[in-house]
PASEBA-1860 file (N, C-alpha, C; in nm, 3 decimals):
! residues 129
1> XXXXXXXX> -1.096/-0.409/-1.793/-1.097/-0.544/-1.746/-1.237/-0.572/-1.688 ~ -1.301/-0.667/-1.745/-1.439/-0.698/-1.704/-1.451/-0.822/-1.619 ~ -1.346/-0.899/-1.606/-1.353/-1.024/-1.533/-1.359/-0.999/-1.382 ~ -1.473/-1.032/-1.319/-1.484/-1.010/-1.173/-1.385/-1.100/-1.095 ~ -1.353/-1.216/-1.151/-1.259/-1.305/-1.080/-1.119/-1.243/-1.083 ~ -1.081/-1.187/-1.194/-0.948/-1.127/-1.202/-0.940/-1.005/-1.111 ~ -1.047/-0.927/-1.101/-1.048/-0.812/-1.012/-1.038/-0.857/-0.866 ~ -1.105/-0.964/-0.832/-1.095/-1.016/-0.694/-0.952/-1.060/-0.664
9> XXXXXXXX> -0.887/-1.126/-0.761/-0.749/-1.168/-0.745/-0.659/-1.047/-0.723 ~ -0.678/-0.940/-0.804/-0.596/-0.820/-0.790/-0.618/-0.756/-0.654 ~ -0.744/-0.748/-0.608/-0.773/-0.695/-0.476/-0.700/-0.778/-0.368 ~ -0.713/-0.912/-0.380/-0.652/-0.998/-0.280/-0.501/-0.987/-0.277 ~ -0.439/-0.976/-0.393/-0.293/-0.960/-0.398/-0.252/-0.837/-0.324 ~ -0.318/-0.724/-0.353/-0.284/-0.598/-0.285/-0.306/-0.610/-0.136 ~ -0.420/-0.665/-0.096/-0.451/-0.675/0.046/-0.357/-0.771/0.120 ~ -0.324/-0.883/0.060/-0.236/-0.981/0.123/-0.099/-0.922/0.144
17> XXXXXXXX> -0.047/-0.850/0.044/0.086/-0.790/0.058/0.084/-0.684/0.168 ~ -0.018/-0.600/0.164/-0.028/-0.496/0.267/-0.041/-0.556/0.408 ~ -0.126/-0.656/0.421/-0.148/-0.717/0.551/-0.025/-0.788/0.608 ~ 0.047/-0.860/0.522/0.162/-0.934/0.571/0.273/-0.844/0.619 ~ 0.279/-0.722/0.565/0.383/-0.630/0.616/0.342/-0.568/0.749 ~ 0.215/-0.570/0.781/0.171/-0.510/0.909/0.230/-0.583/1.030 ~ 0.241/-0.713/1.019/0.298/-0.787/1.132/0.439/-0.734/1.167 ~ 0.519/-0.709/1.066/0.653/-0.662/1.087/0.657/-0.520/1.140
25> XXXXXXXX> 0.563/-0.436/1.092/0.557/-0.299/1.141/0.510/-0.292/1.285 ~ 0.403/-0.363/1.314/0.346/-0.354/1.448/0.423/-0.431/1.555 ~ 0.504/-0.527/1.511/0.584/-0.605/1.609/0.723/-0.547/1.622 ~ 0.752/-0.436/1.556/0.882/-0.370/1.561/0.993/-0.464/1.520 ~ 0.969/-0.533/1.409/1.071/-0.622/1.355/1.196/-0.541/1.319 ~ 1.311/-0.603/1.331/1.440/-0.538/1.314/1.444/-0.461/1.177 ~ 1.402/-0.524/1.072/1.408/-0.462/0.940/1.320/-0.337/0.931 ~ 1.196/-0.344/0.990/1.108/-0.228/0.985/1.165/-0.113/1.069
33> XXXXXXXX> 1.216/-0.143/1.185/1.277/-0.041/1.269/1.394/0.021/1.197 ~ 1.478/-0.061/1.130/1.592/-0.007/1.055/1.546/0.087/0.946 ~ 1.444/0.046/0.868/1.396/0.129/0.756/1.345/0.263/0.806 ~ 1.258/0.260/0.905/1.199/0.387/0.951/1.299/0.472/1.032 ~ 1.399/0.409/1.091/1.509/0.486/1.156/1.588/0.559/1.050 ~ 1.617/0.490/0.942/1.694/0.551/0.834/1.617/0.666/0.769 ~ 1.483/0.654/0.769/1.398/0.762/0.713/1.373/0.872/0.816 ~ 1.418/0.849/0.941/1.397/0.948/1.046/1.252/0.955/1.094
41> XXXXXXXX> 1.181/0.842/1.085/1.039/0.839/1.120/1.005/0.728/1.221 ~ 1.103/0.678/1.292/1.080/0.568/1.389/1.040/0.629/1.521 ~ 0.940/0.583/1.592/0.846/0.478/1.562/0.715/0.524/1.497 ~ 0.694/0.658/1.500/0.563/0.709/1.456/0.532/0.681/1.310 ~ 0.634/0.692/1.222/0.615/0.667/1.081/0.584/0.517/1.056 ~ 0.649/0.431/1.130/0.629/0.287/1.114/0.485/0.250/1.156 ~ 0.446/0.297/1.273/0.312/0.263/1.323/0.204/0.332/1.243 ~ 0.229/0.462/1.211/0.132/0.536/1.131/0.111/0.479/0.995
49> XXXXXXXX> 0.219/0.443/0.927/0.201/0.384/0.793/0.131/0.249/0.802 ~ 0.156/0.177/0.910/0.086/0.048/0.931/-0.065/0.068/0.945 ~ -0.102/0.173/1.023/-0.246/0.203/1.038/-0.309/0.243/0.907 ~ -0.238/0.329/0.829/-0.287/0.373/0.699/-0.304/0.252/0.605 ~ -0.207/0.161/0.603/-0.215/0.043/0.518/-0.329/-0.050/0.563 ~ -0.352/-0.063/0.692/-0.465/-0.144/0.740/-0.597/-0.083/0.696 ~ -0.611/0.047/0.705/-0.732/0.116/0.657/-0.752/0.090/0.508 ~ -0.642/0.103/0.433/-0.650/0.080/0.287/-0.699/-0.063/0.257
57> XXXXXXXX> -0.650/-0.163/0.332/-0.692/-0.302/0.311/-0.840/-0.318/0.330 ~ -0.890/-0.261/0.441/-1.034/-0.275/0.469/-1.115/-0.206/0.357 ~ -1.075/-0.088/0.318/-1.149/-0.014/0.216/-1.146/-0.084/0.081 ~ -1.033/-0.144/0.047/-1.022/-0.216/-0.082/-1.120/-0.332/-0.086 ~ -1.139/-0.398/0.026/-1.227/-0.517/0.030/-1.375/-0.483/0.027 ~ -1.414/-0.362/0.063/-1.553/-0.321/0.061/-1.585/-0.263/-0.078 ~ -1.676/-0.322/-0.153/-1.701/-0.275/-0.290/-1.728/-0.125/-0.304 ~ -1.801/-0.066/-0.213/-1.835/0.077/-0.224/-1.714/0.167/-0.196
65> XXXXXXXX> -1.612/0.115/-0.130/-1.496/0.199/-0.094/-1.366/0.152/-0.157 ~ -1.375/0.064/-0.255/-1.256/0.011/-0.320/-1.173/0.124/-0.379 ~ -1.237/0.222/-0.444/-1.160/0.332/-0.504/-1.078/0.407/-0.398 ~ -1.141/0.440/-0.286/-1.073/0.513/-0.182/-0.956/0.433/-0.126 ~ -0.980/0.305/-0.101/-0.874/0.217/-0.049/-0.758/0.204/-0.150 ~ -0.790/0.193/-0.279/-0.687/0.180/-0.381/-0.606/0.312/-0.393 ~ -0.675/0.425/-0.378/-0.603/0.553/-0.382/-0.506/0.565/-0.261 ~ -0.554/0.528/-0.144/-0.467/0.530/-0.027/-0.351/0.432/-0.041
73> XXXXXXXX> -0.380/0.312/-0.089/-0.274/0.215/-0.113/-0.173/0.260/-0.217 ~ -0.224/0.319/-0.324/-0.135/0.371/-0.430/-0.043/0.478/-0.373 ~ -0.098/0.573/-0.298/-0.016/0.680/-0.240/0.086/0.627/-0.142 ~ 0.048/0.531/-0.063/0.138/0.475/0.036/0.253/0.401/-0.033 ~ 0.219/0.325/-0.136/0.323/0.251/-0.208/0.411/0.341/-0.289 ~ 0.354/0.450/-0.342/0.437/0.547/-0.414/0.540/0.607/-0.317 ~ 0.499/0.636/-0.196/0.592/0.685/-0.096/0.700/0.584/-0.060 ~ 0.659/0.457/-0.051/0.755/0.351/-0.020/0.855/0.337/-0.134
81> XXXXXXXX> 0.809/0.339/-0.258/0.898/0.323/-0.374/0.996/0.441/-0.381 ~ 0.946/0.563/-0.360/1.033/0.679/-0.363/1.134/0.673/-0.250 ~ 1.097/0.624/-0.134/1.189/0.606/-0.023/1.300/0.510/-0.060 ~ 1.264/0.402/-0.126/1.365/0.305/-0.170/1.460/0.372/-0.272 ~ 1.402/0.440/-0.370/1.485/0.497/-0.477/1.574/0.608/-0.428 ~ 1.525/0.689/-0.336/1.596/0.811/-0.297/1.682/0.796/-0.171 ~ 1.643/0.706/-0.079/1.710/0.700/0.050/1.763/0.559/0.083 ~ 1.673/0.462/0.073/1.706/0.328/0.127/1.787/0.243/0.029
89> XXXXXXXX> 1.762/0.258/-0.098/1.820/0.169/-0.199/1.719/0.056/-0.229 ~ 1.740/-0.009/-0.338/1.648/-0.116/-0.379/1.650/-0.231/-0.278 ~ 1.768/-0.274/-0.243/1.789/-0.381/-0.149/1.811/-0.324/-0.009 ~ 1.726/-0.367/0.086/1.738/-0.321/0.223/1.782/-0.440/0.311 ~ 1.896/-0.420/0.377/1.949/-0.527/0.463/1.958/-0.660/0.391 ~ 2.010/-0.657/0.267/2.030/-0.775/0.186/1.906/-0.857/0.160 ~ 1.791/-0.790/0.138/1.667/-0.863/0.107/1.653/-0.894/-0.042 ~ 1.750/-0.852/-0.120/1.746/-0.878/-0.265/1.640/-0.797/-0.335
97> XXXXXXXX> 1.594/-0.688/-0.275/1.491/-0.602/-0.336/1.350/-0.654/-0.319 ~ 1.330/-0.748/-0.225/1.198/-0.809/-0.207/1.093/-0.704/-0.164 ~ 1.127/-0.620/-0.067/1.031/-0.517/-0.024/0.999/-0.418/-0.136 ~ 1.100/-0.381/-0.212/1.082/-0.293/-0.326/0.989/-0.356/-0.429 ~ 1.012/-0.482/-0.459/0.928/-0.554/-0.558/0.785/-0.565/-0.507 ~ 0.764/-0.595/-0.381/0.631/-0.604/-0.327/0.560/-0.471/-0.332 ~ 0.633/-0.361/-0.310/0.573/-0.227/-0.320/0.531/-0.199/-0.465 ~ 0.609/-0.238/-0.562/0.575/-0.218/-0.701/0.450/-0.300/-0.738
105> XXXXXXXX> 0.448/-0.426/-0.698/0.332/-0.509/-0.725/0.204/-0.451/-0.664 ~ 0.212/-0.406/-0.542/0.094/-0.344/-0.475/0.057/-0.218/-0.544 ~ 0.151/-0.134/-0.582/0.123/-0.011/-0.656/0.050/-0.043/-0.784 ~ 0.094/-0.142/-0.857/0.031/-0.178/-0.986/-0.112/-0.231/-0.962 ~ -0.129/-0.314/-0.859/-0.263/-0.365/-0.828/-0.358/-0.250/-0.797 ~ -0.311/-0.156/-0.715/-0.394/-0.039/-0.680/-0.424/0.044/-0.803 ~ -0.327/0.058/-0.892/-0.348/0.136/-1.015/-0.458/0.071/-1.100 ~ -0.456/-0.061/-1.111/-0.561/-0.130/-1.187/-0.696/-0.108/-1.122
113> XXXXXXXX> -0.704/-0.114/-0.990/-0.829/-0.093/-0.921/-0.875/0.053/-0.938 ~ -0.788/0.147/-0.932/-0.824/0.285/-0.957/-0.879/0.303/-1.099 ~ -0.810/0.244/-1.195/-0.858/0.252/-1.333/-0.995/0.188/-1.348 ~ -1.015/0.076/-1.283/-1.142/0.005/-1.293/-1.255/0.087/-1.230 ~ -1.224/0.161/-1.126/-1.326/0.237/-1.048/-1.327/0.385/-1.089 ~ -1.261/0.422/-1.199/-1.240/0.563/-1.234/-1.371/0.642/-1.249 ~ -1.480/0.577/-1.284/-1.605/0.646/-1.300/-1.656/0.701/-1.165 ~ -1.609/0.646/-1.054/-1.653/0.691/-0.923/-1.572/0.809/-0.869
121> XXXXXXXX> -1.469/0.851/-0.943/-1.382/0.958/-0.892/-1.458/1.088/-0.873 ~ -1.545/1.123/-0.970/-1.621/1.247/-0.953/-1.710/1.243/-0.831 ~ -1.768/1.125/-0.803/-1.854/1.112/-0.682/-1.770/1.127/-0.555 ~ -1.647/1.086/-0.560/-1.556/1.097/-0.446/-1.523/1.244/-0.418 ~ -1.522/1.324/-0.525/-1.486/1.464/-0.509/-1.603/1.551/-0.460 ~ -1.723/1.497/-0.465/-1.840/1.573/-0.421/-1.863/1.544/-0.270 ~ -1.836/1.646/-0.189/-1.855/1.630/-0.046/-1.984/1.701/-0.009 ~ -2.069/1.638/0.061/-2.191/1.701/0.109/-2.189/1.705/0.260
129> X> -2.204/1.823/0.311/-2.201/1.842/0.453/-2.342/1.861/0.507
END
């Protein structure tokens, strides 16, 4: 995909979805508390995942760190999707699968960004101390 406008849209979609869920995590919204209680990770898992998602958002928006942010976002959403499939169910508290769908959309956006930035993966693996 060579269209810079399309890539910006994909970045924004991932970031907007991640950011809008932060409000619910950090404000201890009933649904977030329910989810992380059911996973046995309340409150540390809820707050910790919120911090990780916030970091991913910032990294995705910075061109030099988009790959790292997309990898973090991909991993986080993969965990969310697996939690839905294995423990929570697709629909949580009668949301009609909205959270599950948003996780899939974010995962796909991050996958596209990873694919687009794939040439930078070897550079990410080289650590210089």
